[in-house]
ChimeraX commands (.cxc) that place a marker at each C-alpha (Angstrom):
marker #1 position -1.03,11.52,-20.30 radius 0.5
marker #1 position 1.68,9.12,-19.20 radius 0.5
marker #1 position 0.64,5.50,-18.74 radius 0.5
marker #1 position 2.81,3.35,-16.55 radius 0.5
marker #1 position 2.91,-0.42,-16.99 radius 0.5
marker #1 position 4.59,-2.23,-14.20 radius 0.5
marker #1 position 6.32,-5.55,-14.12 radius 0.5
marker #1 position 8.94,-7.06,-11.84 radius 0.5
marker #1 position 12.01,-5.84,-13.68 radius 0.5
marker #1 position 11.18,-2.49,-15.16 radius 0.5
marker #1 position 8.59,0.31,-15.49 radius 0.5
marker #1 position 7.48,1.04,-19.07 radius 0.5
marker #1 position 6.10,4.47,-19.77 radius 0.5
marker #1 position 4.06,5.27,-22.86 radius 0.5
marker #1 position 4.12,8.98,-23.90 radius 0.5
marker #1 position 1.23,10.50,-25.80 radius 0.5
marker #1 position 0.87,13.70,-27.76 radius 0.5
marker #1 position -0.34,15.66,-24.78 radius 0.5
marker #1 position 2.96,15.29,-22.98 radius 0.5
marker #1 position 4.88,16.27,-26.10 radius 0.5
marker #1 position 2.71,19.40,-26.52 radius 0.5
marker #1 position 3.24,20.30,-22.87 radius 0.5
marker #1 position 6.99,19.88,-23.20 radius 0.5
marker #1 position 7.02,22.14,-26.28 radius 0.5
marker #1 position 4.84,24.66,-24.39 radius 0.5
marker #1 position 7.37,24.81,-21.52 radius 0.5
marker #1 position 10.08,25.46,-24.02 radius 0.5
marker #1 position 13.62,24.30,-24.36 radius 0.5
marker #1 position 16.46,26.28,-22.90 radius 0.5
marker #1 position 20.03,26.08,-24.13 radius 0.5
marker #1 position 21.11,23.54,-21.51 radius 0.5
marker #1 position 18.30,21.00,-21.89 radius 0.5
marker #1 position 17.20,18.93,-24.82 radius 0.5
marker #1 position 13.65,17.86,-25.29 radius 0.5
marker #1 position 14.65,14.32,-24.41 radius 0.5
marker #1 position 16.09,15.48,-21.04 radius 0.5
marker #1 position 12.86,17.29,-20.25 radius 0.5
marker #1 position 10.85,14.19,-21.15 radius 0.5
marker #1 position 13.06,11.94,-19.10 radius 0.5
marker #1 position 12.88,14.26,-16.09 radius 0.5
marker #1 position 9.10,14.40,-16.41 radius 0.5
marker #1 position 8.89,10.64,-16.66 radius 0.5
marker #1 position 11.10,10.13,-13.62 radius 0.5
marker #1 position 9.10,12.63,-11.55 radius 0.5
marker #1 position 5.87,10.95,-12.63 radius 0.5
marker #1 position 7.13,7.42,-11.88 radius 0.5
marker #1 position 8.39,8.54,-8.46 radius 0.5
marker #1 position 5.05,10.12,-7.60 radius 0.5
marker #1 position 3.15,7.07,-8.96 radius 0.5
marker #1 position 5.26,4.68,-6.84 radius 0.5
marker #1 position 4.95,6.92,-3.77 radius 0.5
marker #1 position 1.24,6.95,-4.10 radius 0.5
marker #1 position 1.19,3.22,-4.66 radius 0.5
marker #1 position 3.29,2.68,-1.55 radius 0.5
marker #1 position 0.92,4.88,0.46 radius 0.5
marker #1 position -2.01,2.73,-0.67 radius 0.5
marker #1 position -0.15,-0.45,0.11 radius 0.5
marker #1 position 0.90,0.91,3.58 radius 0.5
marker #1 position -2.74,1.90,4.26 radius 0.5
marker #1 position -3.92,-1.56,3.18 radius 0.5
marker #1 position -1.27,-3.21,5.35 radius 0.5
marker #1 position -2.22,-1.03,8.31 radius 0.5
marker #1 position -5.89,-1.91,7.92 radius 0.5
marker #1 position -5.00,-5.57,7.62 radius 0.5
marker #1 position -2.81,-5.45,10.75 radius 0.5
marker #1 position -5.57,-3.72,12.68 radius 0.5
marker #1 position -8.04,-6.46,11.63 radius 0.5
marker #1 position -5.62,-9.17,12.61 radius 0.5
marker #1 position -4.95,-7.59,15.94 radius 0.5
marker #1 position -8.62,-7.18,16.58 radius 0.5
marker #1 position -9.27,-10.79,15.75 radius 0.5
marker #1 position -6.42,-11.85,18.09 radius 0.5
marker #1 position -7.86,-9.79,20.92 radius 0.5
marker #1 position -11.32,-11.28,20.39 radius 0.5
marker #1 position -9.84,-14.79,20.25 radius 0.5
marker #1 position -7.88,-14.22,23.51 radius 0.5
marker #1 position -11.09,-12.99,25.21 radius 0.5
marker #1 position -12.94,-16.10,23.90 radius 0.5
marker #1 position -10.21,-18.42,25.17 radius 0.5
marker #1 position -10.14,-16.69,28.55 radius 0.5
marker #1 position -13.92,-17.02,28.80 radius 0.5
marker #1 position -13.67,-20.69,27.97 radius 0.5
marker #1 position -10.89,-21.19,30.53 radius 0.5
marker #1 position -12.93,-19.37,33.16 radius 0.5
marker #1 position -16.00,-21.48,32.37 radius 0.5
marker #1 position -13.94,-24.65,32.59 radius 0.5
marker #1 position -12.38,-23.54,35.89 radius 0.5
marker #1 position -15.90,-22.82,37.32 radius 0.5
marker #1 position -17.16,-26.19,36.06 radius 0.5
marker #1 position -14.21,-28.01,37.61 radius 0.5
marker #1 position -14.72,-26.22,40.90 radius 0.5
marker #1 position -18.43,-27.10,40.94 radius 0.5
marker #1 position -17.62,-30.71,40.06 radius 0.5
marker #1 position -15.13,-30.97,42.92 radius 0.5
marker #1 position -17.49,-29.37,45.44 radius 0.5
marker #1 position -20.27,-31.82,44.42 radius 0.5
marker #1 position -18.12,-34.91,44.72 radius 0.5
marker link #1:1,2 radius 0.2
marker link #1:2,3 radius 0.2
marker link #1:3,4 radius 0.2
marker link #1:4,5 radius 0.2
marker link #1:5,6 radius 0.2
marker link #1:6,7 radius 0.2
marker link #1:7,8 radius 0.2
marker link #1:8,9 radius 0.2
marker link #1:9,10 radius 0.2
marker link #1:10,11 radius 0.2
marker link #1:11,12 radius 0.2
marker link #1:12,13 radius 0.2
marker link #1:13,14 radius 0.2
marker link #1:14,15 radius 0.2
marker link #1:15,16 radius 0.2
marker link #1:16,17 radius 0.2
marker link #1:17,18 radius 0.2
marker link #1:18,19 radius 0.2
marker link #1:19,20 radius 0.2
marker link #1:20,21 radius 0.2
marker link #1:21,22 radius 0.2
marker link #1:22,23 radius 0.2
marker link #1:23,24 radius 0.2
marker link #1:24,25 radius 0.2
marker link #1:25,26 radius 0.2
marker link #1:26,27 radius 0.2
marker link #1:27,28 radius 0.2
marker link #1:28,29 radius 0.2
marker link #1:29,30 radius 0.2
marker link #1:30,31 radius 0.2
marker link #1:31,32 radius 0.2
marker link #1:32,33 radius 0.2
marker link #1:33,34 radius 0.2
marker link #1:34,35 radius 0.2
marker link #1:35,36 radius 0.2
marker link #1:36,37 radius 0.2
marker link #1:37,38 radius 0.2
marker link #1:38,39 radius 0.2
marker link #1:39,40 radius 0.2
marker link #1:40,41 radius 0.2
marker link #1:41,42 radius 0.2
marker link #1:42,43 radius 0.2
marker link #1:43,44 radius 0.2
marker link #1:44,45 radius 0.2
marker link #1:45,46 radius 0.2
marker link #1:46,47 radius 0.2
marker link #1:47,48 radius 0.2
marker link #1:48,49 radius 0.2
marker link #1:49,50 radius 0.2
marker link #1:50,51 radius 0.2
marker link #1:51,52 radius 0.2
marker link #1:52,53 radius 0.2
marker link #1:53,54 radius 0.2
marker link #1:54,55 radius 0.2
marker link #1:55,56 radius 0.2
marker link #1:56,57 radius 0.2
marker link #1:57,58 radius 0.2
marker link #1:58,59 radius 0.2
marker link #1:59,60 radius 0.2
marker link #1:60,61 radius 0.2
marker link #1:61,62 radius 0.2
marker link #1:62,63 radius 0.2
marker link #1:63,64 radius 0.2
marker link #1:64,65 radius 0.2
marker link #1:65,66 radius 0.2
marker link #1:66,67 radius 0.2
marker link #1:67,68 radius 0.2
marker link #1:68,69 radius 0.2
marker link #1:69,70 radius 0.2
marker link #1:70,71 radius 0.2
marker link #1:71,72 radius 0.2
marker link #1:72,73 radius 0.2
marker link #1:73,74 radius 0.2
marker link #1:74,75 radius 0.2
marker link #1:75,76 radius 0.2
marker link #1:76,77 radius 0.2
marker link #1:77,78 radius 0.2
marker link #1:78,79 radius 0.2
marker link #1:79,80 radius 0.2
marker link #1:80,81 radius 0.2
marker link #1:81,82 radius 0.2
marker link #1:82,83 radius 0.2
marker link #1:83,84 radius 0.2
marker link #1:84,85 radius 0.2
marker link #1:85,86 radius 0.2
marker link #1:86,87 radius 0.2
marker link #1:87,88 radius 0.2
marker link #1:88,89 radius 0.2
marker link #1:89,90 radius 0.2
marker link #1:90,91 radius 0.2
marker link #1:91,92 radius 0.2
marker link #1:92,93 radius 0.2
marker link #1:93,94 radius 0.2
marker link #1:94,95 radius 0.2
marker link #1:95,96 radius 0.2
marker link #1:96,97 radius 0.2
view
């Protein structure tokens, strides 16, 4: 298992025995060292991790924007209703006086 700890400047990855066993199982060809395989695996994992994190953030932002837009529409309706009520009240007031 790879654990990713995030901060503002870097991503730290902790590698456990499971990953090392998996890398050994895959095998090492003549062109790749074990460190290259580990580094590629880490890079792939971090990219997928960040992509998933971005998807979650985008979904959250989308939901937040929908909520804000809904609130704005409701507020506009409320203001229009108040304006209409005021206009009616003013019209009645003028007719009576």
